[in-house]
N, C-alpha and C positions, 0 to 999 in steps of 0.2 A: 532427609524429606526433599530438601531442594534439589539435588540430585535426582532423584525418582521424578519430582514435578519437572523438571528441565529435559528428562530422557522422556516425557511422557510413558512411564512404566507403572502401571496399575498393579502389579504381581509384587515388584518391589515394593511400591507405596504400601500395599496391603502387609507383607512380611513386616515392614518398618512399624507398621500401625500395632501389629501383634507384638513386638518387642515393647514398644511405648507402653503398651497396655501391662505387658508383667513388669516394668519398673515403675508403673503408677504415676507416669508423666502426664495420664490422660487428663489430668483436671488443671494440669498449667494453661492457661487462657491461651499464651502464645502458641503452645504446642498443638492447641485442639484447631485454632485458625489456620496454621500451616498445613494441618491436615485436611480441614475442610477444603481448603484452596488446591492442595493434592489431588485431592478426590474430584474437585470442580474440572481441573485442567487437564484431567486423564478419561473425563466423560462418565465418570462413576457416580453420578447425582443421588443414587438412591442412597448409598454411603455418606456422603455428605449431609444429605437432608437428616438422616439417623442420627448422626452426630451433632447436628446442630439441634434437634428436638432433645437430645440428653444432656446439652449444655446448659449448666445451671446458672450461666450469667447470662444467657440470651435475652433478657429481659431488663438488663440494665443499660444505662446510658453509654457506658464505655463499651459496649459491646458492637457500637454501628460498623466495625470493621468486618467483624464476624458475618453480620447482615450482608454487608455489600459485596462481600465474596460470593456469599451464597445466591444472590440475586444476580449477580454477573454469571454465576453457573447456570441456573434457570433460562437464563436469555439466550447463553451459548448453545444448548441444546434445542432452543426453540420453544422453551415451556414459558410463554409469557403470561399466562394466566398463573401460574404459581411464583412467579417473578412480581407479579403486580399484586396477589395475594400477601407476599412476604413484605413488600412495599408499604403496604397501608398497616401492617401488625407492627411496624416497625415502632420502639418506646421514643427514638429520636431519629431523625433524618439529617445528614448533611449533604453539602454539594455533592459529593461523591456517589449518595444513595441516587439522587435525581440523574445524574450523568450516566450511571451504569444500566437505568433503566431506559433513558432515552435511547442511548447507544443500542440496547438491545431491540427495541423497537425497529430503529432504524436499518440493524442489520438483518430484522426479520422480515423488512418492507412494510412494516405498519406506520407508515408517515405522517399519517393523522394522528395517529395517537402520539407519536413523538412531539409533534408541533405543541399538541393541547399541553402535556407536561412542561415542555420548554416554557411555555408562555404562563403556567403557574408556578413556576419554579421561584422561590422569595429572593433567591439572591443566586445571579450568573456570574460564570468565571470563564476564564477563557478556554477552558475544556468545555464547557457547556455549550460555546459558540462553535469550536472547534467539532464538535460531535455533531451540530446539525450542519455546518458546512460541507462536512464528510459524507454525512449521511444523506444528504439531498443529491449530492454527486455521485454516490454509490449508487443510488436508486433511479439514476438519470435524469435527475431533476436539476440540470446544471445552471439555468437561469436562476434558479430560486438560491442555489448554491452560492453564486456571486452576488444576489442581493442581500442574502443573509451575510457574507463577508463584509459587505460595504457597510450594512447596517451595524455590524458589531463594531467598525471604525468609528462611526458617527457616534457610539455610546462611548467612546474612549477607552475600550478595551484594545488593549495591544496583542496583534498576532502573536502566535508563535511558529517555529518553523512547520509542524503538521497542518497548520490553518493555513499556511501559505502554499504548501505543496497541493492541499485540495484544493483551494483556490485556482491555482494554476492549471492544474488537471482538468477543471470545470472550462477553463478558458479553452484548452487545446482542444477540448471534446467538441464545442459549439464552435470553435473559430473565432473566439471574442478578443480581438486583437485588442481594442481600445482599451478593454477592460485589463488585460494582460499588461498592457503597457501603465496602468494606473498602478496596477500590483507591483510592478518593477520600481517605479518609482517610490512606493511605500518603502518597499525593501531598502532601496539607496539612501531613502532619506531618514531611516529610523535606525541605523546602526546594527542592522543584520549582517553577518559572514556571509559571502558569497561561497558557501561550501557546497559539495556534491549534493548534500540533501534538499537545498534550494535551487542551485545551478542546474542539476539535473532537468526537473519539470519546468523551469525558465527557459531553456534551451528548446526543449520540445515542444512548450507553449508557442514561442517563436516560430519553429520550424512548422508545425501542423497550421500557424496562424499564416502562413506564407510570407514570412519574413525571415528567409533563412541566413540574410546576412546579418542580421541582429542576434541570431541565434548562435551564428560563428563568433561575433564578438563577445557574448556573454561566455562561451566556450572558452574563448582565449583568455578570460581572464581568472578562470576557475585554476586554481595552481595543481592540486592534486586529483588526478583524473582515474577512475576505475572504469573497467568493462563497461559498465552501464550507460556513464555519460557518452565515452566514444560511439558505442552503438547508436545511441540518441543522434549523435552529430552525423554519423555516416548516413541514417537514414534520412535525417534531413535533408542532404546535398543529393540522395538517390530519389526520394519522391519530388524533388523538384528538377528533375534532369540534369544535375550536374555530376556526369560521369567522372570526369578527371578530378575534381575537388572532393568525390567520395572516395576514389582511388587513393589520393594523396594523403586523406584521412586516415584510410584503412592501413597503407603503407607505414605512416608517422606512429600509428598506434602499436603495431608489430615492432617497431624500433625500440620502443619504449619497454618492452617483455612483456606486454599484456597481449596472451592469446586469443585470436576470436573464437566466438562460439557460433551454433547453428544460427543465430538471430543476426549476427554480423554478417554472415555469410549471405543470408538470404537478402540483406540490404545491399551489398556489393553485387550480385546476381541481377536485383532489381535495377542497379545502375547501368550495369551490363545490357540487360534487355533493352530499357529505354533508349539506350544510346546505339544500338546495334552493334554493340563489340562481341562479336562469335567469338574470336580468338581469347580474347581476357576472360571472356565467361567459361569458356572451358578450362583455361588455366586456372581459374578462380576455384571451379567445379573439383576440379581433379585435386588440389590442394587440401580441399577438406579431409580426404582421406589419407593421402599419401603423406602430408608434413603434420595433420593434426589429429588423425583417428577420428573424424568425426562422420557418422554415416548420414548421408545425405537423405532427408527424409522426402515425401510426397509432395512438399511445397518447395523443396530445390530443384526436383525434377519437372514440377511444371513450370518454373521459372526457366528452365534451359530448353523446355517445348516452346514456350511463348519466344524465347530469345532467338531460335533459330526460324521460328513463324514470323517474327516480325523483320527478320533478314532475308525472306522468300526463301529460305531453305527448308522446304516443305519435307521432302524426303528424310533430309537428318531428324526433323522434328516425329515423324511418324515413328522412325527406328530407334530414338534414341531412349 
């Protein structure tokens, strides 16, 4: 069942369900929860609801996990009415029940309902706060996201990695450098490891808020770098017109054995375009196909046309 769920293979999942019925294991509460979870994740909600309705333990207090899994499933497919109906019918709720429903409302753009639920929660944990911080940001309400984050800290709730990532993302979206620095100070002062998960949005925040030197400093302090963080740093240099540093970063990334993807090539071509480096731009463009078998997209072609245009080579721009 775990394999079928991980593969999102509903056909395999139904076949396994048939075998479970033959063996009589359908009455095992753990197996039933696993089946409901599988049907939810492959988006066969009708089968999940049928199993739930047939469950003899659905009205027992210890069945909270079963209810939470189903509420999650309803939210995932956008059936908020059914999710709310299940929530109200629950024999008992825990923080996971509230968090699942709040997350569902946020994911479906029903921000006001999510806020109302959040403030009616009997007990809020870090997941509850993080759901709100992330939900506001996902709905474009970045200032509210940051306000919620700092309110959480005032309440004495310790952030987790996801809370920090969501808050830093909100800072990057609206150029809130002061808030970003406060979050960075919180990270430094509260024993968080500067790993890729936190380091990447921190570099991105500084770069997008105009402080590329601080972005570079954070980048240098991250020991294990992946393609994503190299890409963010190269983009940081590129958007600030630092062609040479973008190219140096690009070359250093390749020297570590990490192959660029089409996003990194967009960043380097942007740097070339902004600095009028026609020959280097052509070399990079050709390298995509020849060295990395990456087919240029319309965005790459548009940057090459822009590069020629900025350099005054209009014929080349028209014929490219």
